[in-house]
Each structure stands twice: as structure tokens, then as C-alpha cells.
Short mmCIF file of the C-alpha atoms (twelve columns), coordinates in Angstrom:
data_MODEL
# 
_entry.id   MODEL 
# 
loop_
_atom_site.group_PDB 
_atom_site.id 
_atom_site.type_symbol 
_atom_site.label_atom_id 
_atom_site.label_alt_id 
_atom_site.label_comp_id 
_atom_site.label_asym_id 
_atom_site.label_seq_id 
_atom_site.Cartn_x 
_atom_site.Cartn_y 
_atom_site.Cartn_z 
_atom_site.pdbx_PDB_model_num 
ATOM 1  C CA . MET A 1  0.000   0.000  0.000   1 
ATOM 2  C CA . MET A 2  0.920   3.657  -0.125  1 
ATOM 3  C CA . ASP A 3  3.414   5.170  2.247   1 
ATOM 4  C CA . TRP A 4  1.523   8.190  3.591   1 
ATOM 5  C CA . ASN A 5  4.731   9.714  4.908   1 
ATOM 6  C CA . ARG A 6  5.856   9.864  1.284   1 
ATOM 7  C CA . VAL A 7  2.505   11.321 0.281   1 
ATOM 8  C CA . ALA A 8  2.869   14.068 2.901   1 
ATOM 9  C CA . GLU A 9  6.410   14.839 1.715   1 
ATOM 10 C CA . ASN A 10 5.206   15.066 -1.893  1 
ATOM 11 C CA . TRP A 11 1.826   16.625 -1.220  1 
ATOM 12 C CA . ARG A 12 2.022   18.982 -4.202  1 
ATOM 13 C CA . GLU A 13 2.128   15.975 -6.535  1 
ATOM 14 C CA . PHE A 14 -0.575  14.005 -4.736  1 
ATOM 15 C CA . ARG A 15 -2.833  16.974 -4.083  1 
ATOM 16 C CA . GLY A 16 -3.844  17.071 -7.738  1 
ATOM 17 C CA . LYS A 17 -4.527  13.339 -7.742  1 
ATOM 18 C CA . VAL A 18 -6.690  13.653 -4.634  1 
ATOM 19 C CA . LYS A 19 -8.553  16.620 -6.134  1 
ATOM 20 C CA . ALA A 20 -9.131  14.694 -9.368  1 
ATOM 21 C CA . GLU A 21 -10.476 11.706 -7.446  1 
ATOM 22 C CA . TRP A 22 -12.660 13.691 -5.028  1 
ATOM 23 C CA . SER A 23 -13.643 16.938 -6.675  1 
ATOM 24 C CA . ASN A 24 -16.078 17.824 -3.847  1 
ATOM 25 C CA . LEU A 25 -13.123 18.504 -1.542  1 
ATOM 26 C CA . PRO A 26 -12.542 22.269 -1.472  1 
ATOM 27 C CA . ASP A 27 -9.011  23.596 -1.804  1 
ATOM 28 C CA . ASP A 28 -8.903  24.679 1.834   1 
ATOM 29 C CA . CYS A 29 -9.648  21.067 2.848   1 
ATOM 30 C CA . LEU A 30 -6.732  19.917 0.722   1 
ATOM 31 C CA . ASP A 31 -4.509  22.340 2.604   1 
ATOM 32 C CA . VAL A 32 -5.644  20.836 5.911   1 
ATOM 33 C CA . ILE A 33 -5.251  17.250 4.698   1 
ATOM 34 C CA . ALA A 34 -1.657  17.889 3.581   1 
ATOM 35 C CA . GLY A 35 -1.001  14.201 2.960   1 
ATOM 36 C CA . LYS A 36 -2.456  12.887 6.217   1 
ATOM 37 C CA . ARG A 37 -4.572  9.781  5.640   1 
ATOM 38 C CA . VAL A 38 -6.721  10.259 8.756   1 
ATOM 39 C CA . ALA A 39 -7.462  13.849 7.764   1 
ATOM 40 C CA . LEU A 40 -8.424  12.701 4.267   1 
ATOM 41 C CA . SER A 41 -10.819 10.142 5.706   1 
ATOM 42 C CA . GLY A 42 -12.499 12.728 7.907   1 
ATOM 43 C CA . ARG A 43 -12.822 15.269 5.119   1 
ATOM 44 C CA . LEU A 44 -14.294 12.647 2.776   1 
ATOM 45 C CA . GLN A 45 -16.882 11.786 5.405   1 
ATOM 46 C CA . GLU A 46 -17.849 15.443 5.740   1 
ATOM 47 C CA . ALA A 47 -17.812 16.337 2.042   1 
ATOM 48 C CA . TYR A 48 -19.689 13.275 0.810   1 
ATOM 49 C CA . GLY A 49 -21.849 12.451 3.831   1 
ATOM 50 C CA . ILE A 50 -20.465 8.946  4.101   1 
ATOM 51 C CA . SER A 51 -19.468 6.676  6.970   1 
ATOM 52 C CA . ARG A 52 -15.925 6.142  8.184   1 
ATOM 53 C CA . ASN A 53 -15.978 2.659  6.671   1 
ATOM 54 C CA . GLU A 54 -17.073 4.005  3.286   1 
ATOM 55 C CA . ALA A 55 -14.333 6.639  3.382   1 
ATOM 56 C CA . GLU A 56 -11.754 3.979  4.213   1 
ATOM 57 C CA . GLN A 57 -12.905 1.860  1.275   1 
ATOM 58 C CA . LEU A 58 -12.579 4.842  -1.065  1 
ATOM 59 C CA . ILE A 59 -9.068  5.544  0.215   1 
ATOM 60 C CA . LYS A 60 -8.039  1.906  -0.185  1 
ATOM 61 C CA . ARG A 61 -9.280  1.931  -3.783  1 
ATOM 62 C CA . PHE A 62 -7.337  5.148  -4.409  1 
ATOM 63 C CA . GLU A 63 -4.214  3.572  -2.900  1 
ATOM 64 C CA . ARG A 64 -4.530  0.540  -5.206  1 
ATOM 65 C CA . GLN A 65 -4.990  2.801  -8.241  1 
ATOM 66 C CA . GLN A 66 -1.961  4.897  -7.378  1 
ATOM 67 C CA . HIS A 67 0.142   1.817  -6.665  1 
ATOM 68 C CA . SER A 68 -0.746  0.250  -10.018 1 
ATOM 69 C CA . ARG A 69 0.005   3.519  -11.854 1 
ATOM 70 C CA . PHE A 70 3.344   3.734  -10.072 1 
ATOM 71 C CA . LEU A 71 4.286   0.210  -11.237 1 
ATOM 72 C CA . LYS A 72 3.517   0.929  -14.909 1 
# 
């Protein structure tokens, strides 16, 4: 899976990917998330009105997509 420490260190790169995946997240939320997985989960719950479990499933799918793109 993804190394979220790496994501935080390279947030500029990943920010665009997160925004593309979840366009309902406002830019100020992306600033707060700043590569923190727990913060992303919470913001997804708020922005989409979903449960913690649903947010975690979305993040896991995103992680798999990013991992497979990285290996190509």
C-alpha cells in the first residue's frame, strides 16, 4: 500500500490526484489534509456524507490505483 509519509512529503504531486479523485473537496480542505490519511478520511466523510468505513474503502481503492500507476 501507499506510504503516507511519502505522500505528505510530496503533497504537491498528490494533491492534484486527490482533487481529481474527489472533486467535492474544497481547496482549503486539501490544505488541511496535507497528505495525512486520517485527515483525508475525515474530510471525505464530511464532504460526501459517508461513513468512516465508506471513506476507508474509497481511500483503499485510491491507494490501489496509485500503486498500479506507479508500477507501470
